[in-house]
N, C-alpha and C positions, 0 to 999 in steps of 0.2 A: 379902294386900291385898284390900280390898273397897270397893265403892261407886263413886260418881262424884265428881269434884271438879276443881278447877283450881288450879294453882300459877302465879301471875302475877308475873313479874319486870318491873321497869321500868328504863329507862335514859333519859338525856337526849340532847340533840341531837348531842353530839360522837360518838355511836355511828355516825352516818351523815354528819355534816359535821365532820370533824376541824378542830381549831383549835390553833394553836401554843401558846397559853397553857393548853390543857387536854389536852396530849398523853397524860399518864398515864391520865386518864379514858377517852380513846379506846381505848387498849390494853386496859384492864380491861373495857370494854364489849364489845370483840371477843371476849375470852375468855368473857364471860358469855353472849354469843350462841351460841357453840359448845356450851357446857354445856347451855343451855336446849334447844337442838335435839336433843342426844343424850338428854336427859331426856324430852323429848316423844316421841321414838321408842321409848324403853324402857318408858314408861308407857302407851302407846296401847292395848295389849291389855287393860289393867286399867280402861279407860274413864276414865282420868285425863288431863287436859290440862296440859301445861307450856307456857306461852306467855310471850313477851316483847313488851312494848309500848315503842316508842321514840317519844317525843313531842318534836318540835322546836318550841320556842316555848311560850307560856303557855297554860294551861287555865283557863277561867272564863267567866262570862257577858260577852259583848262582847269577849272575848279572841280570840286567833288560833284556838283550838280550843274550841268550845262543849262543855260537859260531856255533853249528850245525844248529840252526834256521837261523842265518845270512847266513851261507853257502848255505842253501837250497834256500833262497830268491835270492841269486846271480846267481844261476843256472837257474832261470826263463828267463834270457836273455831279460829283459825289459830295456828301456832306462832310466827310473827313478824308483828307489826303495826307499821308505821312511819307516823306521822302527821306530815306536813311542813307 
């Protein structure tokens, strides 16, 4: 393996705010979080980042999350980012 790079996984709000109508998604997101964290740890020595961003709400100009703010959070190179 060579080089630098990022594997970015996304999930929706039920990953951190479970909802009875979306229970299956919440369970799947929990499994994905565990997988991404293990992948992050395994790839760290190769200078590869595996990260997961969970966004609760909408993204867009004038929406709950402004695109520039989301982009700034992604540049932090953290394994888990939660935007509420």
